[in-house]
C-alpha positions in Angstrom: 86.6 1.0 25.3 84.5 0.2 22.6 82.4 -2.0 24.2 79.5 0.5 25.1 79.3 1.9 21.5 78.7 -1.6 20.3 76.2 -2.5 22.7 74.5 1.0 21.9 74.4 -0.1 18.5 73.0 -3.7 19.0 70.1 -2.3 21.0 69.2 0.3 18.3 69.5 -2.3 15.7 67.4 -4.9 17.7 64.6 -2.3 18.0 64.4 -1.6 14.2 64.0 -5.3 13.7 61.6 -5.6 15.9 59.3 -2.8 14.4 60.4 -3.5 10.9 57.5 -4.6 8.5 56.3 -8.2 8.9 58.4 -8.5 11.7 56.3 -6.6 14.4 54.4 -8.9 16.8 50.7 -8.8 16.4 48.4 -6.7 18.8 45.7 -8.5 20.1 42.2 -7.6 18.4 38.6 -8.0 19.3 37.0 -11.4 18.6 35.8 -12.1 16.1 31.6 -12.4 16.3 30.1 -15.4 16.7 28.4 -17.3 14.1 24.9 -16.7 13.4 23.3 -20.1 14.9 21.3 -22.5 12.4 18.1 -21.8 13.8 17.8 -18.2 13.6 18.7 -18.6 9.5 16.1 -20.9 9.5 13.6 -18.3 11.0 14.6 -15.4 8.9 14.0 -18.1 5.8 10.5 -18.9 7.2 10.1 -15.0 7.9 10.4 -14.2 4.3 8.4 -17.3 3.2 5.4 -15.7 5.6 5.9 -12.1 4.5 7.3 -11.4 8.1 11.0 -10.7 7.1 11.6 -7.2 8.7 9.7 -7.9 12.1 11.7 -11.1 12.5 15.1 -9.7 11.5 14.6 -6.6 14.3 14.2 -9.3 16.7 16.9 -11.5 15.7 19.6 -8.2 15.5 18.1 -7.6 19.2 19.0 -11.0 20.6 22.5 -11.1 18.7 23.7 -7.9 18.2 27.2 -9.5 17.4 25.4 -10.8 14.2 23.5 -7.8 13.6 26.0 -7.4 9.8 25.7 -11.1 9.3 21.9 -10.5 9.4 21.8 -8.0 7.5 23.5 -9.8 4.7 21.1 -12.4 5.1 18.2 -10.2 4.8 19.4 -8.3 1.8 20.0 -12.0 -0.1 16.5 -13.6 1.2 14.7 -10.1 -0.6 17.1 -10.0 -3.6 16.3 -13.8 -4.6 12.1 -13.0 -3.3 12.0 -10.0 -5.7 13.9 -12.2 -8.4 11.6 -15.0 -8.2 8.6 -12.5 -8.4 9.6 -10.9 -11.6 9.9 -14.3 -13.1 6.6 -15.3 -11.9 5.0 -11.8 -13.4 6.7 -12.0 -16.9 5.3 -15.8 -16.7 1.6 -14.7 -16.1 -1.1 -15.0 -18.6 -3.8 -12.6 -18.8 -6.3 -14.2 -16.8 -3.5 -15.7 -13.9 -2.3 -13.8 -10.9 -5.5 -12.2 -10.2 -6.3 -11.8 -6.4 -9.7 -10.7 -4.8 -11.4 -9.7 -1.9 -15.6 -10.1 -1.3 -17.3 -7.9 1.5 -20.6 -8.0 2.9 -22.2 -6.4 6.0 -24.1 -3.0 7.4 -24.1 0.4 7.0 -25.5 3.8 8.8 -26.0 6.6 6.6 -26.7 10.5 7.1 -27.2 13.2 4.7 -29.6 12.9 1.6 -30.6 9.7 3.5 -30.8 8.6 7.4 -30.8 4.9 7.0 -29.7 1.4 8.4 -28.9 -0.6 5.4 -27.0 -3.7 3.6 -23.5 -3.3 1.7 -21.9 -5.7 -0.4 -19.0 -5.3 -3.1 -15.9 -6.9 -4.9 -12.7 -6.0 -5.6 -9.8 -7.7 -8.0 -6.2 -6.7 -8.2 -3.7 -7.6 -10.1 0.2 -6.9 -10.3 2.8 -7.2 -13.6 6.1 -6.0 -14.1 5.0 -2.9 -16.2 1.0 -2.7 -15.1 -1.3 -2.6 -11.7 -4.6 -2.9 -12.1 -7.6 -2.6 -9.7 -11.4 -2.9 -10.2 -14.0 -2.2 -7.8 -17.6 -3.0 -7.5 -19.9 -1.7 -4.5 -23.4 -1.2 -3.9 -25.7 -0.1 -1.2 -29.6 -0.5 -0.9 -32.2 -0.2 1.9 -35.9 -0.7 2.0 -37.8 1.5 4.6 -41.7 0.4 5.2 -41.9 -1.1 1.9 -40.7 1.8 -0.3 -36.6 2.0 -1.4 -34.9 4.6 0.7 -31.2 4.0 -0.2 -30.2 2.9 -3.4 -26.4 3.2 -4.6 -24.2 1.3 -7.3 -20.6 1.8 -8.1 -17.8 0.6 -10.1 -14.6 2.1 -11.1 -11.2 1.0 -12.9 -7.3 2.4 -11.6 -4.9 1.4 -13.6 -0.9 2.1 -12.9 1.5 2.0 -16.4 4.9 1.9 -14.3 7.5 4.4 -15.4 11.4 4.4 -14.4 12.0 5.0 -10.7 8.6 5.4 -8.3 7.0 7.1 -11.4 3.8 6.2 -12.9 0.8 7.3 -15.7 -2.0 6.9 -13.8 -5.4 6.0 -15.6 -9.1 5.8 -14.0 -11.9 5.0 -15.1 -15.9 5.0 -12.7 -19.8 4.9 -12.8 -22.1 5.5 -10.2 -25.7 5.8 -10.2 -27.3 7.0 -6.8 -31.4 7.7 -6.9 -31.3 9.6 -3.9 -27.9 11.7 -4.6 -30.2 12.9 -7.8 -27.8 11.0 -10.3 -29.5 8.6 -12.7 -25.7 8.0 -13.8 -22.2 9.9 -13.7 -19.1 8.4 -15.4 -16.0 9.9 -15.1 -12.4 9.4 -17.6 -9.1 10.1 -16.7 -5.3 10.3 -17.3 -2.6 11.7 -15.1 0.9 11.3 -13.4 1.5 9.5 -10.2 3.7 8.9 -7.9 4.7 6.3 -5.2 5.8 9.1 -2.5 6.7 6.4 0.2 7.5 2.9 -0.5 8.0 0.4 2.5 6.9 -3.3 3.5 4.9 -1.7 6.1 3.5 1.6 4.6 2.8 2.6 0.7 1.4 6.0 -0.2 0.8 7.1 -4.1 -0.4 10.6 -5.0 -1.5 11.3 -8.6 -3.3 14.0 -10.5 -4.5 14.8 -14.1 -7.1 16.0 -16.6 -10.4 14.6 -16.7 -14.0 14.0 -18.7 -17.2 13.7 -16.5 -20.7 12.9 -18.2 -23.9 13.1 -15.8 -27.4 12.5 -15.9 -29.7 13.9 -13.5 -33.3 13.0 -12.4 -34.8 16.3 -12.3 -32.0 18.5 -14.4 -30.2 18.5 -18.1 -27.7 16.2 -19.0 -24.3 17.9 -18.5 -20.9 17.2 -19.7 -17.7 18.8 -18.1 -14.0 18.8 -18.3 -12.2 18.2 -15.1 -9.1 18.3 -13.4 -8.8 14.8 -11.0 -6.4 14.3 -8.1 -6.0 11.6 -5.8 -4.1 9.7 -3.1 -3.9 5.7 -2.1 -2.2 5.1 1.7 -1.8 1.9 2.9 -0.1 1.3 6.4 0.0 -1.9 8.0 0.0 -1.2 11.8 0.3 -4.8 12.9 0.6 -7.4 10.8 -3.1 -8.5 11.4 -4.3 -4.7 11.3 -4.2 -2.4 8.2 -5.1 1.5 7.5 -6.1 2.5 4.0 -7.2 5.6 3.0 -8.3 6.9 -0.3 -9.1 10.0 -1.6 -10.4 11.3 -4.8 -11.1 15.1 -6.1 -12.8 15.8 -9.3 -12.6 20.1 -9.7 -14.8 21.7 -12.8 -16.9 24.4 -13.2 -20.2 22.3 -13.1 -19.9 20.5 -9.3 -16.9 19.8 -7.7 -16.7 16.4 -5.7 -14.8 14.6 -3.4 -15.0 11.6 -2.1 -13.0 9.7 0.7 -12.6 6.3 1.9 -10.7 5.5 5.8 -10.9 1.5 6.5 -9.4 -0.4 9.5 -8.8 -4.4 8.2 -8.9 -6.6 11.2 -7.6 -10.2 9.9 -9.6 -12.6 11.9 -7.6 -15.7 10.2 -5.4 -16.1 6.8 -8.7 -15.2 4.3 -11.3 -13.8 6.6 -11.0 -10.1 7.9 -13.3 -7.6 9.9 -13.5 -4.1 8.1 -15.0 -0.9 9.4 -14.9 2.0 6.8 -16.2 5.7 6.4 -17.4 7.2 3.4 -17.5 10.8 2.8 -18.9 12.6 -0.3 -19.4 16.0 -0.9 -20.2 18.2 -4.0 -20.3 21.6 -4.4 -23.4 21.9 -6.5 -25.9 19.1 -5.7 -28.9 18.8 -7.5 -31.8 20.7 -6.4 -33.2 19.6 -3.2 -30.4 17.4 -2.6 -27.8 18.0 0.2 -23.8 18.6 -0.4 -22.8 15.8 1.9 -23.3 12.6 2.4 -21.7 10.4 5.2 -21.9 6.4 5.5 -20.4 4.4 8.3 -19.8 0.7 7.2 -19.1 -2.5 9.0 -18.4 -5.7 6.9 -16.9 -9.1 7.0 -14.6 -9.4 4.1 -13.0 -12.7 1.9 -10.0 -12.8 0.4 -9.6 -15.4 -2.5 
């Protein structure tokens, strides 16, 4: 009988049809991720406008792990839009536009060539364009004790960065200072070099730079000097929390006359949008100070800072 062979062939054909391309039964897969709630999308928009996109996005990912991909896409889009708007704004600025500034006033405690408590004040201005970063700083410290001046120091400086491709830049630096009690009528320096941004994150930035420098020094009780030097510097800004920022700036001049190291470490706490409190520690070291002067000066400053 041929019934059994026909039955077997029918079963084989049915099995082949059931697995043929386009004819196989679909295997149920994982359900699609839920759409991102509109209130979360609005929260990300508001965070981008206030500069807090990173922390808010982290919270959103933890709250909605199934929508992490959509959150990442929205964050990338918001950052791309912000960068495009920033580039357009910088390109349209005039020379006098786009500057930000800080004014600070407070008190200090110093050790070294003077052991005093006095007042300190400073101004700083900054601007960034598509190709340049500019930073100008002015500072003064003054103290009278028993009718006589016991601390008097004035300093001014300019730092410029001409952006190259990637994170590299050409570094320009000009500075001048006067410090009676360290023995200097005036000390000027000019430097040009190469710098690189080692770390470039929203919460952490670290620049390093090096290059040749020229220094002109006028003493109170010694002949004037002109010296060539090597200049090395680093600038760190670390946002520990949205309202708490740690900065550290170091500059070293190495020459055959008198090498100099200056370092300022500051912790700034924002009290409100335009007002902050700052505690800073300054260290200045000279390898060959003028006769009768100490080689190390330290200053601890506490001040209020107004941003504009």
